[in-house]
C-alpha positions in Angstrom: -32.0 33.9 -14.2 -29.5 31.8 -15.6 -28.8 28.5 -13.1 -25.5 27.9 -11.5 -23.4 26.5 -13.5 -22.1 23.1 -11.5 -17.8 23.3 -11.2 -16.1 20.6 -12.4 -15.0 18.0 -10.1 -11.3 17.9 -9.4 -9.8 14.8 -7.9 -5.8 14.8 -7.0 -3.6 11.8 -5.9 -0.6 12.0 -4.6 1.7 9.4 -4.3 5.5 9.2 -2.5 8.2 7.6 -4.6 9.8 4.7 -3.4 8.7 6.0 0.0 10.7 3.8 2.8 14.0 3.8 0.3 13.5 7.8 -0.4 13.4 8.9 3.2 16.5 6.8 3.8 18.4 8.7 1.1 17.7 11.6 2.7 18.6 11.0 6.1 21.8 9.2 4.8 23.6 11.7 2.0 26.1 8.7 1.5 23.5 6.6 -0.2 22.1 9.3 -2.4 22.6 8.1 -5.8 23.4 4.4 -5.0 20.5 1.3 -5.1 18.8 1.4 -1.4 17.0 -1.9 -0.9 15.1 -1.9 2.6 14.3 -5.3 3.9 16.5 -8.2 5.1 19.6 -7.6 5.0 22.3 -10.2 2.6 22.9 -13.8 4.5 19.8 -13.4 6.8 16.6 -15.0 5.1 14.1 -12.3 4.2 12.7 -10.2 1.4 12.5 -6.9 -0.2 10.5 -3.9 1.5 10.8 -1.5 -1.0 13.8 -0.5 -3.3 14.4 2.7 -5.1 14.4 3.4 -8.4 18.1 2.6 -9.3 17.3 -0.6 -7.2 14.6 -1.1 -9.4 16.5 -0.6 -12.7 18.2 -4.2 -11.8 15.0 -5.5 -11.6 14.3 -5.5 -7.6 11.1 -5.3 -6.4 8.9 -5.7 -3.2 8.6 -9.1 -2.1 11.6 -10.4 -4.0 13.8 -12.8 -1.4 17.1 -10.8 -0.2 19.2 -13.3 -1.4 18.4 -12.3 -5.2 18.2 -9.0 -4.7 21.4 -9.3 -3.8 22.3 -11.5 -6.4 21.3 -8.7 -8.9 22.9 -5.6 -7.2 25.4 -6.9 -5.0 26.9 -2.9 -4.6 23.4 -1.8 -3.4 23.0 -0.6 0.1 20.5 -3.1 2.1 18.8 -1.8 5.3 16.4 -2.8 7.6 13.1 -0.9 8.0 12.3 1.8 10.4 8.9 2.0 10.5 8.4 4.4 13.0 10.1 6.8 11.3 8.1 6.1 8.4 5.4 6.5 10.6 6.4 10.3 11.4 6.8 11.4 7.7 3.7 10.0 6.7 2.2 11.7 9.3 4.3 15.8 7.9 3.3 14.7 5.0 0.1 14.1 5.1 -0.6 17.8 7.6 1.3 19.3 4.4 -1.7 18.2 2.7 -4.3 19.3 4.6 -3.1 22.4 4.4 -4.2 23.0 1.0 -7.4 21.3 1.1 -9.4 19.9 3.6 -10.5 17.3 2.3 -7.8 14.7 2.0 -8.2 10.8 1.9 -5.6 8.6 3.6 -4.8 5.7 1.3 -2.0 4.0 3.0 1.0 5.2 5.1 2.5 7.6 1.7 -0.9 8.2 -0.6 -3.9 10.1 -0.7 -7.0 11.5 -2.6 -7.7 14.9 -2.7 -10.7 17.2 -3.5 -9.9 20.0 -5.3 -13.0 20.9 -6.0 -13.1 24.7 -6.4 -9.3 25.7 -5.2 -9.0 26.8 -9.0 -9.6 30.2 -7.5 -7.3 30.3 -4.7 -4.3 28.6 -6.3 -4.8 28.1 -9.9 -5.6 25.6 -12.7 -4.7 22.1 -11.7 -1.1 21.9 -13.2 -0.5 24.7 -10.5 -2.3 23.0 -7.8 -0.4 20.1 -8.7 3.1 21.8 -8.8 2.3 22.7 -5.5 1.6 20.2 -3.4 4.4 18.1 -5.0 6.9 21.8 -4.1 5.6 21.5 -0.9 6.5 17.8 -0.1 9.6 18.4 -1.3 10.3 22.0 0.4 8.8 20.4 3.9 10.4 16.6 4.1 13.0 16.8 0.8 10.9 13.3 -0.5 9.5 13.4 -4.3 5.7 12.6 -4.9 3.9 12.0 -8.1 0.9 13.5 -8.5 -2.3 13.1 -10.4 -5.6 15.1 -11.1 -8.7 14.3 -12.6 -11.9 14.3 -13.1 -12.3 11.3 -10.7 -10.3 8.9 -8.2 -9.8 6.4 -11.1 -7.9 8.9 -13.4 -6.2 10.7 -10.5 -5.0 7.4 -9.9 -3.7 6.2 -12.9 -2.1 9.9 -13.3 0.4 9.8 -10.3 1.3 6.6 -12.0 1.6 8.2 -15.6 5.1 9.9 -14.7 6.6 8.2 -11.8 9.1 9.0 -10.4 8.6 13.0 -9.5 5.9 13.6 -12.3 2.8 15.4 -12.7 -0.4 14.3 -14.9 -3.3 16.5 -15.1 -6.2 15.4 -17.4 -8.9 16.4 -18.5 -12.7 16.1 -18.9 -12.5 15.9 -22.6 -9.0 14.2 -22.7 -10.0 11.2 -20.6 -10.4 8.6 -23.3 -7.5 9.4 -25.2 -5.3 8.8 -22.1 -7.0 5.6 -21.2 -7.2 4.2 -24.5 -3.0 3.1 -24.8 -3.1 1.4 -21.7 -2.8 -2.0 -20.8 -5.7 -3.5 -19.2 -3.7 -4.5 -16.1 -3.6 -0.5 -14.9 -7.4 -0.8 -14.4 -8.5 -1.2 -10.9 -9.1 -4.9 -9.3 -8.1 -6.6 -12.7 -6.8 -10.3 -10.9 -5.0 -12.5 -12.8 -7.7 -14.7 -13.4 -9.4 -11.5 -15.3 -6.0 -11.1 -17.0 -6.4 -14.8 -18.2 -9.4 -14.5 -19.9 -8.9 -10.9 -21.5 -5.5 -12.5 -22.8 -8.1 -15.1 -24.6 -10.1 -12.7 -25.8 -7.4 -10.9 -27.4 -7.5 -7.9 -25.3 -4.7 -5.6 -24.2 -5.5 -2.3 -23.8 -8.1 0.0 -22.7 -9.1 0.8 -26.0 -9.5 -3.0 -27.0 -12.1 -3.6 -23.7 -14.1 -0.7 -24.7 -14.6 -2.3 -28.1 -15.9 -5.5 -26.7 -20.1 -5.2 -25.5 -21.4 -5.2 -22.3 -23.1 -8.2 -22.9 -20.0 -10.0 -24.6 -18.5 -9.2 -20.9 -21.1 -10.3 -18.7 -20.8 -14.3 -20.1 -17.2 -13.6 -19.6 -16.7 -12.3 -16.4 -20.4 -12.2 -14.8 -22.5 -8.6 -14.8 -21.0 -7.6 -11.5 -17.3 -7.8 -12.9 -18.6 -6.5 -16.4 -20.3 -3.5 -15.2 -16.8 -2.3 -13.7 -14.3 -3.3 -16.3 -16.6 -1.4 -19.0 -17.3 1.7 -17.1 -13.4 2.2 -15.8 -12.6 1.8 -19.8 -15.0 4.6 -20.2 -13.5 6.3 -17.4 -16.3 6.4 -15.2 -15.5 6.4 -11.5 -15.7 7.9 -8.3 -15.3 11.4 -7.5 -15.8 10.8 -3.6 -13.2 12.0 -1.5 -13.5 11.0 1.9 -11.7 12.3 4.7 -11.7 10.5 8.3 -13.4 7.4 6.6 -13.9 4.8 8.7 -12.8 1.9 6.4 -13.8 -1.6 7.4 -11.0 -3.2 7.4 -7.0 -2.7 6.6 -5.2 -5.0 5.0 -2.3 -5.9 2.7 -0.8 -8.5 0.4 1.8 -9.6 -1.7 2.0 -11.6 -5.0 5.2 -13.8 -5.7 6.4 -14.0 -8.8 7.4 -17.5 -8.3 5.4 -19.4 -6.0 7.4 -19.8 -2.3 7.3 -23.1 0.0 9.8 -22.2 2.1 7.9 -20.8 5.4 11.0 -18.8 7.2 10.6 -16.7 3.5 6.8 -16.7 4.2 7.1 -15.6 7.8 9.2 -12.7 6.6 6.9 -11.6 4.0 4.1 -11.5 6.9 5.6 -9.4 8.9 6.2 -6.8 6.9 2.9 -6.7 5.9 1.6 -6.7 9.4 3.9 -4.3 10.1 2.9 -1.8 7.1 -1.4 -2.8 8.4 -0.3 -1.8 12.0 1.2 1.2 10.9 -1.8 2.3 8.9 -3.5 1.5 11.9 -2.3 3.4 14.3 -2.2 6.6 11.8 -5.6 6.1 11.7 -6.1 5.4 15.3 -8.2 1.8 15.2 -7.6 -0.8 17.1 -8.8 -4.7 15.2 -10.2 -7.3 16.8 -9.9 -9.3 14.2 -7.1 -10.7 12.5 -7.5 -12.6 9.0 -5.1 -14.3 6.6 -5.7 -14.8 2.9 -3.8 -17.4 1.1 -3.8 -18.1 -2.7 -1.9 -21.2 -4.5 -1.7 -22.4 -8.1 -4.8 -22.0 -10.0 -6.4 -19.3 -8.2 -7.1 -21.5 -4.9 -8.0 -19.2 -2.3 -8.3 -19.5 1.5 -8.8 -17.1 4.2 -8.6 -18.0 8.0 -9.8 -15.3 10.6 -9.2 -15.3 14.2 -10.8 -13.2 17.5 -8.6 -12.0 19.5 -9.2 -11.1 23.1 -8.2 -7.4 22.9 -8.0 -5.0 19.9 -4.6 -4.1 18.6 -2.6 -2.3 16.6 0.9 -3.5 16.8 2.5 -5.6 14.5 4.0 -8.0 16.5 0.2 -9.2 17.7 -0.7 -9.2 14.1 2.4 -11.2 12.9 1.6 -13.8 15.8 -2.1 -14.6 15.4 -1.6 -15.0 11.5 1.2 -17.1 11.7 -0.7 -19.3 14.1 -3.4 -19.1 11.2 -1.2 -20.3 8.8 0.3 -22.9 10.8 -3.1 -24.3 12.5 -5.6 -23.2 9.9 -5.4 -27.2 8.2 -4.4 -25.4 5.1 -3.4 -27.7 2.2 0.8 -28.0 2.1 1.1 -26.7 -1.2 3.9 -23.7 -2.8 1.8 -20.5 -1.6 1.4 -17.9 -4.5 -0.2 -14.5 -2.7 -0.2 -14.0 0.7 -2.4 -11.3 2.7 -3.1 -10.2 6.2 -5.5 -7.7 7.5 -7.4 -6.3 11.0 -10.8 -5.3 11.5 -14.0 -5.1 14.0 -12.5 -1.5 15.4 -12.6 -1.4 19.2 -10.8 0.9 21.7 -7.8 -0.1 22.9 -7.6 -1.6 26.5 -4.9 -0.6 28.7 -4.0 -4.8 29.7 -3.2 -5.5 26.4 0.7 -5.1 27.2 0.0 -7.9 29.4 0.2 -9.9 26.3 3.7 -9.2 25.6 6.9 -11.0 26.6 7.2 -10.4 30.5 11.4 -8.8 29.8 12.5 -5.7 31.2 10.8 -3.7 27.6 7.3 -4.7 28.4 6.7 -1.7 30.3 7.8 0.3 27.0 6.0 -1.7 24.9 2.9 -0.8 26.5 3.5 3.0 26.9 4.3 2.4 22.7 0.5 0.9 22.5 -1.1 3.3 24.7 0.4 6.3 23.8 0.1 5.7 19.8 0.7 9.3 18.5 3.7 10.7 20.8 5.5 6.7 20.6 7.1 7.2 17.3 9.1 10.7 18.1 9.8 9.5 21.4 11.2 5.7 21.2 12.8 6.7 17.5 14.0 4.2 15.4 13.3 0.5 15.3 11.1 0.3 18.4 7.9 -0.6 16.5 9.9 -3.7 14.6 10.3 -5.0 18.3 9.7 -8.9 18.7 8.9 -9.3 15.1 12.3 -11.5 14.0 11.6 -14.6 12.6 12.0 -17.5 15.1 13.3 -20.3 12.8 13.6 -22.9 15.4 9.5 -22.6 15.6 9.0 -22.5 11.4 8.7 -26.4 10.9 7.5 -27.7 7.7 3.6 -28.1 8.4 
């Protein structure tokens, strides 16, 4: 008897294009076709949280100071984020993905990996599956998604990035090496600035050039673990595992600035946006963390981390921001301009009803408590802006360290 043939593994990666800005365009027809920037408003301190592709054509990108974004494109539409709405739409999209395959692994509020192995018999070849993913998201939500499909997570992720926006890229196993060869090494996962400098010094600019370097030589430059990682990626070797409901160890988000930032009001506003993204992911995955961490990087790759155990688990950006900012202010960090800032939470616990008592004693406190206690219903019930209450920067407290 001929042994059964192992089915070809197929991993998909779905990534919503300019998620926050695209939702605002969808909901406000007058803004369609115009550059849209979500973040701080002109005339206020703060940064860009998201920009649509028309705004990106002017060089506007996330974490850019809003004053610079306005200078580059004063005719753009500038909007404050509405995290409650974005979380609602995210849940809707994940429900759509789960109608196509039960094996969906969320990565963030606007992207996920999908195990598509064996679906050819039901939905057709990978190209047809990819078209269905994009079509169903567009029909139900009115939003565009870019989809990559390949034999593993690395190729699927790079595929979704390959033809953004509104793109579909399918890479078959025998096409992997050719697909990767011309890509800049910066496309590989986990490549930081220090490794990029090493590659530049060695004249390695593309994946094909990296592939030509013997592993032993890479180990001398990068160390054994990092060398093995990038060597494997250069040959398209990566995990094909997709784990739904994976209990992640932590949720974190960070931003690297184009130019080092010293202004604390800007740092606070960036941290606020990062905290909101971390909290939105935690709420969507029904996780509450009791340890808040801060990551700071200065010039020369000098990196510091600080963490603080809090007396209650949280998934609220106000709490995350407050604790992270306290770590920044009182963490004995060098008084230097900041290259990178990040925030995270971990040590998952069940939320406690008494958590609401830790917020301010305004008349809104009871409503805020219900927001935290009824996670899934809160966004639908309270609508726009509720998830940002209490996050505004208090400039009188942002004095130099």
